C-alpha positions in Angstrom: 18.3 -0.7 -25.9 16.7 0.0 -29.2 15.3 3.5 -30.0 11.9 1.9 -29.9 12.4 0.9 -26.3 13.2 4.4 -25.2 10.3 5.8 -27.3 7.8 3.3 -25.9 9.0 3.9 -22.3 8.4 7.6 -22.6 5.0 7.0 -24.2 4.0 4.7 -21.3 5.3 7.1 -18.6 3.5 10.1 -20.2 0.2 8.2 -20.3 0.6 7.0 -16.7 1.0 10.6 -15.5 -2.0 11.7 -17.6 -4.1 9.0 -15.9 -3.2 10.5 -12.6 -0.4 8.3 -11.4 2.2 10.2 -9.4 5.3 8.4 -10.7 6.1 5.6 -13.1 9.3 3.7 -13.3 10.4 0.6 -15.3 12.6 -2.3 -14.4 13.7 -5.5 -16.0 11.6 -8.6 -15.1 14.1 -10.9 -13.4 14.6 -12.9 -10.2 14.8 -10.7 -7.1 17.9 -12.3 -5.7 18.5 -9.9 -2.8 14.9 -10.1 -1.7 14.8 -13.9 -1.5 16.7 -14.4 1.8 14.9 -11.5 3.5 11.5 -12.9 2.6 12.5 -16.3 3.7 13.8 -15.0 7.1 10.6 -13.0 7.6 8.4 -16.0 7.0 10.6 -18.4 9.0 10.3 -16.1 12.0 6.5 -16.0 11.7 6.5 -12.2 11.4 3.5 -12.5 9.0 1.2 -13.6 11.9 -2.0 -15.1 10.5 -1.3 -13.9 6.9 -0.7 -17.4 5.8 -1.2 -16.4 2.2 2.3 -14.8 2.4 3.7 -18.4 2.5 2.1 -19.2 -0.8 3.8 -18.8 -4.2 7.2 -18.1 -2.7 8.9 -18.5 -6.1 6.3 -16.3 -7.9 6.8 -13.5 -5.4 10.5 -13.4 -6.4 10.2 -13.9 -10.2 7.7 -12.1 -12.3 8.4 -14.4 -15.3 6.5 -17.0 -13.4 3.4 -14.7 -13.3 3.5 -13.6 -16.9 4.8 -15.7 -19.7 7.9 -14.3 -21.3 7.8 -11.2 -19.0 10.4 -8.6 -19.9 9.4 -5.5 -18.0 7.9 -4.5 -14.7 6.2 -1.1 -14.9 5.8 0.3 -11.3 3.3 3.0 -10.6 2.5 5.1 -7.6 -0.8 6.9 -6.8 -1.0 9.6 -4.2 -3.7 9.3 -1.5 -2.5 12.0 1.0 -5.1 14.3 2.3 -5.3 17.0 4.9 -9.0 16.1 5.6 -9.5 14.8 9.1 -12.2 13.2 11.2 -14.4 15.9 12.7 -14.5 14.3 16.2 -11.0 14.0 17.5 -12.2 11.4 20.0 -13.8 9.2 17.3 -12.1 5.8 16.6 -9.6 6.5 13.8 -9.4 5.3 10.2 -6.4 5.3 8.0 -6.2 8.1 5.3 -6.0 5.5 2.5 -9.6 4.3 3.3 -11.4 7.6 3.3 -12.7 7.2 -0.2 -13.5 4.4 -2.6 -11.5 1.1 -2.5 -8.1 1.8 -4.0 -8.1 -1.7 -5.6 -11.0 -0.8 -7.9 -9.7 2.7 -8.6 -6.2 1.6 -9.5 -7.3 -1.5 -11.4 -9.4 0.7 -13.7 -6.4 3.0 -14.4 -4.1 0.0 -15.1 -6.7 -1.5 -17.6 -6.7 1.9 -19.4 -2.9 2.0 -19.4 -2.7 -1.6 -20.8 -5.3 -0.7 -23.5 -3.2 2.4 -24.4 -0.1 0.2 -24.7 -1.9 -2.3 -27.0 -3.4 0.5 -29.1 -0.2 2.5 -29.5 2.6 -0.1 -29.5 0.9 -3.2 -30.7 0.4 -6.7 -29.5 1.6 -6.7 -25.9 0.6 -9.3 -23.3 0.7 -8.6 -19.6 -1.1 -8.5 -16.3 -2.1 -5.8 -13.9 -1.4 -6.1 -10.1 -2.8 -4.1 -7.2 -1.9 -5.6 -3.9 -3.8 -8.8 -4.7 -1.2 -11.1 -6.1 2.3 -12.4 -5.1 4.2 -9.3 -6.2 6.8 -7.5 -4.0 5.6 -4.0 -4.8 8.2 -2.1 -2.8 11.1 -4.1 -4.2 10.0 -3.3 -7.8 9.3 0.3 -7.1 12.8 0.7 -5.6 14.3 -1.0 -8.6 12.5 1.3 -10.9 13.8 4.4 -9.1 10.6 5.6 -7.4 12.0 5.7 -3.9 13.7 3.7 -1.1 12.3 1.4 1.5 12.2 3.2 4.9 12.8 1.9 8.4 9.0 1.4 8.7 9.1 -0.7 5.5 7.1 1.8 3.5 8.5 3.1 0.2 9.5 6.7 0.6 10.0 9.3 -2.2 12.1 12.4 -1.6 9.6 14.5 -3.5 6.3 13.0 -2.1 6.8 11.2 1.2 5.1 7.9 1.5 1.3 8.3 1.4 0.8 6.6 -1.9 -0.3 3.2 -3.3 1.9 1.0 -5.5 0.8 -1.1 -8.5 2.4 -2.9 -11.4 1.9 -3.9 -15.0 4.1 -6.8 -15.9 4.4 -7.1 -19.7 6.3 -9.1 -22.4 7.8 -6.0 -24.0 11.4 -4.9 -23.6 11.6 -1.3 -22.5 14.2 1.2 -21.3 15.0 0.5 -17.7 15.4 3.1 -14.9 18.2 3.0 -12.4 17.4 1.5 -9.0 17.1 4.0 -6.1 20.3 3.2 -4.4 20.4 5.7 -1.4 18.7 5.3 1.9 17.7 8.8 3.1 16.4 7.7 6.5 19.9 8.3 8.1 20.0 8.1 11.9 16.3 9.0 12.2 14.3 6.5 14.3 11.0 8.4 14.7 8.9 5.6 13.2 10.4 3.0 15.5 10.0 5.2 18.5 6.4 6.2 17.8 4.9 2.7 17.1 2.8 2.0 20.2 2.9 -1.8 19.7 6.7 -1.9 19.0 5.9 -3.6 15.6 9.0 -2.2 13.9 11.5 -4.6 15.5 14.5 -3.4 13.5 15.1 -1.0 10.6 13.1 -2.3 7.6 11.7 -5.2 9.7 8.1 -5.2 10.8 6.6 -7.9 13.0 3.3 -8.0 11.1 1.5 -9.8 14.0 2.1 -6.6 16.2 1.2 -4.0 13.6 -2.1 -2.1 14.3 -3.0 -2.3 10.6 -2.7 -6.1 10.8 -4.6 -6.3 14.1 -7.5 -4.2 12.8 -7.7 -5.6 9.2 -5.9 -8.9 8.6 -6.4 -10.6 12.0 -9.6 -12.7 12.0 -9.6 -13.8 15.6 -9.9 -11.7 18.7 -7.3 -8.9 19.2 -4.9 -10.3 21.9 -5.3 -8.6 25.4 -1.6 -7.7 25.3 -2.5 -4.8 22.9 -4.9 -3.2 25.4 -4.1 0.5 25.7 -1.7 0.3 22.8 -4.1 0.8 19.8 -4.0 4.6 19.9 -7.8 4.6 19.1 -7.3 3.1 15.5 -10.3 1.1 14.3 -9.1 0.5 10.7 -5.4 0.7 9.7 -2.9 3.0 11.2 -0.9 6.0 10.0 1.4 6.6 12.9 4.7 5.6 11.4 3.9 7.7 8.3 2.6 10.7 10.2 5.8 11.0 12.2 8.1 10.5 9.2 10.0 13.8 8.4 9.8 13.0 4.6 6.0 13.4 4.7 6.3 17.1 5.2 6.6 16.9 1.4 3.3 15.1 0.9 0.8 17.1 -1.2 -2.9 16.6 -1.2 -4.2 14.3 -3.9 -6.7 15.4 -6.5 -8.3 11.9 -7.1 -12.0 12.4 -7.0 -12.5 8.7 -6.1 -10.5 9.1 -2.9 -12.6 12.0 -1.5 -14.4 11.1 1.7 -18.0 10.0 1.1 -21.2 9.3 2.9 -20.5 11.5 5.9 -17.6 9.2 7.0 -15.5 12.0 8.5 -18.4 13.5 10.3 -19.2 10.4 12.3 -18.9 11.1 16.1 -17.3 8.8 18.6 -20.8 8.0 19.9 -22.1 7.2 16.4 -19.2 4.9 15.7 -19.4 3.2 19.0 -23.0 2.4 18.4 -22.6 1.7 14.7 -25.2 -0.8 13.2 -24.8 -3.1 10.2 -27.2 -0.8 8.2 -25.0 2.3 8.9 -21.8 0.3 8.1 -23.2 -0.7 4.7 -24.2 2.9 3.9 -21.1 4.7 5.1 -18.5 2.2 3.8 -20.2 1.3 0.5 -17.4 0.8 -2.0 -14.8 1.4 0.6 -11.7 -0.7 1.5 -13.1 -0.8 5.1 -15.6 -3.5 3.8 -12.6 -5.9 4.0 -13.1 -6.2 7.8 -16.9 -6.7 7.3 -19.2 -5.2 10.0 -18.3 -7.9 12.6 -14.6 -7.1 12.2 -15.0 -3.3 12.5 -17.4 -3.8 15.5 -14.8 -6.1 17.1 -12.1 -3.3 16.7 -14.4 -0.6 18.1 -15.4 -2.7 21.0 -11.8 -3.5 21.8 -11.0 0.2 21.9 -14.0 0.9 24.1 -12.8 -1.7 26.5 -9.6 0.3 26.9 -11.4 3.3 28.3 
């Protein structure tokens, strides 16, 4: 690597941390050979449920050079969303921590645009694209390659320093940089807490999740009715699920985020079980304005809450 590559990499990492990202790692943009058979096996076994979009752009998912012309580097970034805040009513239908504040797609996209602008301003003419969970990019594979952490048995990326309550995002650019070493060690050991705790048995083997059984999938991605087989197994989750992360020993190292945009808004955490059970479209629009929960739309959230109510 040239001296410039090392200098530019340090420049980018420092700016990423200044923007509030928790970690920044860089890997070479190339074909993900080891991921190809795993992805193929997962899709062939229909472990993606109704997420048919996962079948699209198979080649692009594995090769960033098909997403960005002349791509040289994948800059992986993590952003903490861990919070100690909790819903006031312990009987209220539950919402995943990541959705307490504003939609992370918007928050992270803005940070990535700022980082891209910084690169152009300070390094020169660099082309690239920003990705936040909305394009065929295998976030965890790239984050692991760039040294941020390892893929745990629950398939979440885990960091020794920070646990797993963080988002992942990427900038794929046509600039050669200094590349970090992949995170080689798996620190899950013999622990099976996530597998044991999942009420729907969605983690069917270490690092293999049957998406069609995952509570996050059932409450967000699934567009049809929730199958009756999941009655009494939803653990009162109305949007997303944190169980496999809450039980993970590595999350004792999670520290509360200081991202203003992720602070709970509009009285969300104060809503009682009764208020959520009787939620109207008007209240939904007010409470979840700008939130990731809008993905389910009012009808989807109501379906989830009604399904939980039918379990009582």
